[in-house]
N, CA, C and O of each residue as an XYZ file, in Angstrom:
416
protein
N     -22.178     34.132     32.401
C     -21.403     35.149     33.071
C     -21.286     34.814     34.543
O     -22.230     34.298     35.142
N     -20.151     35.098     35.124
C     -19.866     34.788     36.521
C     -20.561     35.785     37.438
O     -20.528     36.993     37.200
N     -21.186     35.269     38.482
C     -21.824     36.122     39.486
C     -20.786     36.475     40.552
O     -20.461     35.645     41.400
N     -20.271     37.689     40.510
C     -19.219     38.109     41.428
C     -19.695     38.181     42.869
O     -18.875     38.213     43.786
N     -21.002     38.207     43.087
C     -21.535     38.181     44.445
C     -21.190     36.894     45.173
O     -21.143     36.864     46.402
N     -20.946     35.822     44.411
C     -20.562     34.554     45.033
C     -19.195     34.654     45.706
O     -18.895     33.886     46.620
N     -18.378     35.583     45.264
C     -17.078     35.770     45.906
C     -17.255     36.208     47.359
O     -16.484     35.800     48.227
N     -18.262     37.030     47.626
C     -18.528     37.448     49.010
C     -18.949     36.270     49.873
O     -18.493     36.135     51.008
N     -19.816     35.418     49.341
C     -20.261     34.241     50.093
C     -19.086     33.298     50.331
O     -18.907     32.791     51.439
N     -18.289     33.063     49.295
C     -17.114     32.212     49.448
C     -16.134     32.785     50.453
O     -15.522     32.042     51.221
N     -15.982     34.086     50.452
C     -15.083     34.739     51.388
C     -15.554     34.549     52.830
O     -14.746     34.277     53.719
N     -16.833     34.690     53.056
C     -17.377     34.498     54.404
C     -17.206     33.055     54.848
O     -16.777     32.802     55.974
N     -17.533     32.108     53.984
C     -17.423     30.685     54.324
C     -15.966     30.322     54.638
O     -15.688     29.668     55.643
N     -15.041     30.750     53.774
C     -13.633     30.435     54.003
C     -13.092     31.135     55.246
O     -12.261     30.574     55.961
N     -13.554     32.349     55.508
C     -13.153     33.046     56.727
C     -13.617     32.314     57.973
O     -12.873     32.207     58.948
N     -14.836     31.814     57.945
C     -15.344     31.041     59.082
C     -14.574     29.731     59.250
O     -14.302     29.308     60.373
N     -14.229     29.097     58.143
C     -13.429     27.870     58.204
C     -12.057     28.168     58.806
O     -11.554     27.402     59.628
N     -11.455     29.287     58.390
C     -10.134     29.665     58.901
C     -10.146     29.839     60.416
O      -9.170     29.510     61.089
N     -11.243     30.352     60.949
C     -11.352     30.535     62.395
C     -11.857     29.281     63.105
O     -11.516     29.049     64.265
N     -12.653     28.483     62.433
C     -13.256     27.308     63.067
C     -12.265     26.168     63.276
O     -12.348     25.459     64.279
N     -11.339     25.982     62.356
C     -10.409     24.849     62.467
C      -9.586     24.919     63.758
O      -9.595     23.958     64.527
N      -8.873     26.024     64.023
C      -8.108     26.034     65.275
C      -8.988     26.066     66.522
O      -8.609     25.531     67.564
N     -10.158     26.690     66.422
C     -11.082     26.706     67.557
C     -11.525     25.294     67.895
O     -11.548     24.916     69.067
N     -11.876     24.516     66.893
C     -12.283     23.126     67.091
C     -11.159     22.316     67.734
O     -11.393     21.537     68.657
N      -9.943     22.508     67.236
C      -8.799     21.774     67.786
C      -8.526     22.155     69.238
O      -8.166     21.298     70.044
N      -8.693     23.433     69.579
C      -8.476     23.864     70.960
C      -9.545     23.318     71.898
O      -9.248     22.971     73.041
N     -10.771     23.240     71.430
C     -11.856     22.729     72.261
C     -11.697     21.237     72.509
O     -11.896     20.768     73.629
N     -11.339     20.489     71.469
C     -11.254     19.030     71.588
C      -9.903     18.530     72.075
O      -9.760     17.348     72.387
N      -8.907     19.411     72.144
C      -7.563     19.050     72.602
C      -6.957     17.885     71.822
O      -6.114     17.158     72.347
N      -7.379     17.707     70.588
C      -6.802     16.677     69.722
C      -5.961     17.384     68.681
O      -6.468     18.196     67.907
N      -4.667     17.074     68.663
C      -3.752     17.821     67.814
C      -2.808     16.899     67.053
O      -1.628     17.216     66.904
N      -3.295     15.794     66.583
C      -2.421     14.878     65.856
C      -1.848     15.526     64.600
O      -0.683     15.302     64.272
N      -2.630     16.308     63.908
C      -2.223     16.946     62.652
C      -2.278     18.463     62.770
O      -2.804     19.137     61.884
N      -1.739     19.002     63.853
C      -1.908     20.438     64.099
C      -1.232     21.295     63.034
O      -1.754     22.353     62.683
N      -0.085     20.866     62.513
C       0.601     21.661     61.500
C      -0.210     21.658     60.202
O      -0.336     22.691     59.544
N      -0.751     20.514     59.841
C      -1.564     20.418     58.621
C      -2.832     21.249     58.776
O      -3.204     21.989     57.866
N      -3.491     21.134     59.915
C      -4.723     21.896     60.149
C      -4.445     23.393     60.204
O      -5.234     24.196     59.707
N      -3.330     23.762     60.804
C      -2.957     25.174     60.836
C      -2.700     25.695     59.425
O      -3.094     26.813     59.095
N      -2.049     24.899     58.601
C      -1.794     25.295     57.210
C      -3.092     25.464     56.437
O      -3.232     26.402     55.651
N      -4.036     24.568     56.654
C      -5.341     24.672     55.992
C      -6.055     25.947     56.451
O      -6.677     26.640     55.646
N      -5.961     26.246     57.727
C      -6.591     27.449     58.269
C      -5.993     28.711     57.649
O      -6.722     29.618     57.248
N      -4.659     28.762     57.572
C      -4.012     29.924     56.954
C      -4.376     30.033     55.472
O      -4.591     31.133     54.963
N      -4.444     28.901     54.786
C      -4.799     28.922     53.362
C      -6.226     29.427     53.173
O      -6.489     30.215     52.265
N      -7.149     28.978     54.022
C      -8.540     29.447     53.931
C      -8.616     30.947     54.174
O      -9.388     31.643     53.514
N      -7.825     31.450     55.112
C      -7.786     32.892     55.379
C      -7.278     33.642     54.153
O      -7.860     34.651     53.756
N      -6.199     33.156     53.555
C      -5.615     33.832     52.384
C      -6.570     33.825     51.199
O      -6.717     34.838     50.516
N      -7.213     32.703     50.951
C      -8.148     32.620     49.826
C      -9.355     33.521     50.076
O      -9.862     34.156     49.151
N      -9.807     33.575     51.314
C     -10.917     34.460     51.675
C     -10.579     35.916     51.355
O     -11.404     36.644     50.802
N      -9.376     36.330     51.703
C      -8.953     37.703     51.415
C      -8.801     37.936     49.912
O      -9.130     39.010     49.410
N      -8.302     36.925     49.197
C      -8.190     37.045     47.735
C      -9.557     37.230     47.097
O      -9.709     38.027     46.171
N     -10.554     36.498     47.586
C     -11.907     36.652     47.044
C     -12.386     38.089     47.195
O     -13.010     38.634     46.285
N     -12.097     38.711     48.346
C     -12.507     40.099     48.553
C     -11.762     41.042     47.604
O     -12.342     41.995     47.085
N     -10.486     40.769     47.385
C      -9.716     41.598     46.447
C     -10.286     41.464     45.040
O     -10.421     42.462     44.333
N     -10.623     40.245     44.625
C     -11.200     40.029     43.293
C     -12.550     40.730     43.164
O     -12.864     41.303     42.121
N     -13.347     40.678     44.235
C     -14.649     41.347     44.199
C     -14.468     42.857     44.068
O     -15.153     43.501     43.273
N     -13.549     43.419     44.844
C     -13.300     44.860     44.754
C     -12.732     45.239     43.393
O     -13.057     46.303     42.865
N     -11.895     44.391     42.822
C     -11.374     44.639     41.478
C     -12.514     44.677     40.461
O     -12.503     45.489     39.536
N     -13.492     43.796     40.639
C     -14.657     43.800     39.753
C     -15.420     45.119     39.873
O     -15.866     45.672     38.868
N     -15.571     45.621     41.091
C     -16.255     46.907     41.281
C     -15.496     48.047     40.610
O     -16.103     48.946     40.028
N     -14.170     48.008     40.692
C     -13.355     49.038     40.045
C     -13.489     48.934     38.527
O     -13.644     49.951     37.852
N     -13.433     47.718     37.984
C     -13.578     47.539     36.528
C     -14.906     48.069     36.037
O     -14.979     48.671     34.966
N     -15.969     47.849     36.818
C     -17.298     48.337     36.439
C     -17.476     49.811     36.765
O     -18.492     50.413     36.418
N     -16.487     50.388     37.432
C     -16.541     51.772     37.880
C     -17.748     52.038     38.777
O     -18.395     53.081     38.684
N     -18.034     51.072     39.646
C     -19.129     51.195     40.606
C     -18.558     51.774     41.903
O     -18.419     51.080     42.911
N     -18.237     53.057     41.844
C     -17.550     53.702     42.950
C     -18.403     53.773     44.201
O     -17.880     53.669     45.311
N     -19.705     53.949     44.044
C     -20.558     54.047     45.236
C     -20.571     52.723     45.998
O     -20.525     52.719     47.228
N     -20.631     51.609     45.287
C     -20.605     50.304     45.960
C     -19.265     50.088     46.649
O     -19.204     49.574     47.765
N     -18.206     50.482     45.982
C     -16.875     50.329     46.556
C     -16.724     51.186     47.815
O     -16.210     50.722     48.833
N     -17.172     52.428     47.734
C     -17.078     53.317     48.889
C     -17.951     52.855     50.042
O     -17.594     53.049     51.204
N     -19.095     52.244     49.736
C     -20.003     51.768     50.778
C     -19.461     50.559     51.520
O     -19.761     50.377     52.700
N     -18.663     49.724     50.850
C     -18.268     48.442     51.443
C     -16.820     48.372     51.903
O     -16.485     47.502     52.707
N     -15.956     49.246     51.429
C     -14.526     49.079     51.680
C     -14.166     49.188     53.162
O     -13.242     48.512     53.615
N     -14.861     50.008     53.913
C     -14.583     50.128     55.347
C     -14.875     48.838     56.091
O     -14.072     48.388     56.909
N     -16.031     48.244     55.805
C     -16.388     46.977     56.454
C     -15.446     45.861     56.018
O     -15.065     45.019     56.831
N     -15.072     45.850     54.750
C     -14.155     44.827     54.244
C     -12.798     44.950     54.927
O     -12.209     43.942     55.317
N     -12.298     46.165     55.075
C     -11.007     46.374     55.725
C     -11.046     45.930     57.188
O     -10.122     45.273     57.667
N     -12.103     46.287     57.885
C     -12.233     45.885     59.286
C     -12.365     44.384     59.454
O     -11.709     43.788     60.308
N     -13.221     43.765     58.632
C     -13.408     42.316     58.715
C     -12.129     41.578     58.339
O     -11.818     40.539     58.921
N     -11.389     42.106     57.375
C     -10.128     41.482     56.973
C      -9.118     41.523     58.111
O      -8.419     40.540     58.356
N      -9.037     42.641     58.800
C      -8.114     42.754     59.931
C      -8.483     41.777     61.043
O      -7.612     41.120     61.613
N      -9.776     41.683     61.351
C     -10.230     40.740     62.376
C      -9.924     39.309     61.960
O      -9.488     38.505     62.784
N     -10.146     38.984     60.697
C      -9.891     37.633     60.207
C      -8.416     37.279     60.311
O      -8.072     36.203     60.801
N      -7.545     38.162     59.860
C      -6.106     37.877     59.888
C      -5.608     37.766     61.332
O      -4.910     36.810     61.669
N      -5.953     38.714     62.169
C      -5.493     38.691     63.557
C      -6.056     37.474     64.289
O      -5.331     36.789     65.011
N      -7.348     37.209     64.102
C      -7.964     36.042     64.742
C      -7.352     34.729     64.288
O      -7.106     33.842     65.105
N      -7.107     34.599     62.997
C      -6.511     33.372     62.470
C      -5.113     33.164     63.032
O      -4.761     32.058     63.442
N      -4.321     34.223     63.052
C      -2.953     34.099     63.579
C      -2.982     33.737     65.067
O      -2.292     32.809     65.490
N      -3.765     34.451     65.850
C      -3.811     34.183     67.295
C      -4.307     32.772     67.604
O      -3.735     32.083     68.448
N      -5.364     32.345     66.926
C      -5.898     31.010     67.186
C      -4.919     29.916     66.768
O      -4.764     28.923     67.479
N      -4.266     30.086     65.637
C      -3.325     29.064     65.187
C      -2.079     29.016     66.057
O      -1.582     27.930     66.354
N      -1.563     30.165     66.473
C      -0.403     30.173     67.371
C      -0.774     29.512     68.698
O      -0.003     28.715     69.233
N      -1.943     29.838     69.226
C      -2.403     29.205     70.460
C      -2.537     27.701     70.287
O      -2.127     26.933     71.157
N      -3.106     27.280     69.169
C      -3.274     25.848     68.918
C      -1.918     25.137     68.883
O      -1.773     24.054     69.450
N      -0.940     25.731     68.233
C       0.379     25.101     68.135
C       1.070     25.085     69.503
O       1.712     24.094     69.851
N       0.949     26.156     70.278
C       1.542     26.178     71.612
C       0.921     25.114     72.516
O       1.631     24.430     73.253
N      -0.395     24.978     72.458
C      -1.075     23.944     73.251
C      -0.642     22.559     72.782
O      -0.414     21.669     73.601
N      -0.530     22.376     71.491
C      -0.086     21.091     70.937
C       1.315     20.756     71.440
O       1.563     19.628     71.866
N       2.233     21.722     71.395
C       3.595     21.485     71.873
C       3.628     21.174     73.353
O       4.397     20.321     73.798
N       2.792     21.868     74.122
C       2.726     21.625     75.563
C       2.205     20.210     75.852
O       2.716     19.524     76.737
N       1.197     19.786     75.109
C       0.654     18.432     75.293
C       1.662     17.370     74.855
O       1.738     16.308     75.474
N       2.426     17.631     73.815
C       3.439     16.668     73.361
C       4.560     16.533     74.376
O       5.078     15.436     74.582
N       4.939     17.630     75.010
C       6.022     17.589     75.992
C       5.619     16.836     77.252
O       6.480     16.290     77.942
N       4.317     16.795     77.566
C       3.823     16.049     78.716
C       3.888     14.547     78.482
O       4.091     13.772     79.416
N       3.714     14.144     77.229
C       3.655     12.695     76.916
C       5.014     12.052     76.992
O       5.141     10.850     76.759
């Protein structure tokens, strides 16, 4: 049987990857593959959110309403931070990349 708790761990790991990729690129100012890295970051963000949806669906199927009610607020807040952070970091990374390309 599948351990649905692993979806939470996967969601956290993928969320951190989604934020770490553009942060790393901004710190190192190396942007040879910025579009590819940005796409990977967005994909990690989307998969992270899907994992949370699947986990919540599992709670609904089991009718574990108390667990759902206890966690949904934190999940909603963390999801908003993840999406906004991923978008802002990736847009910044692409703008910096374009600015560096125009200088060359």
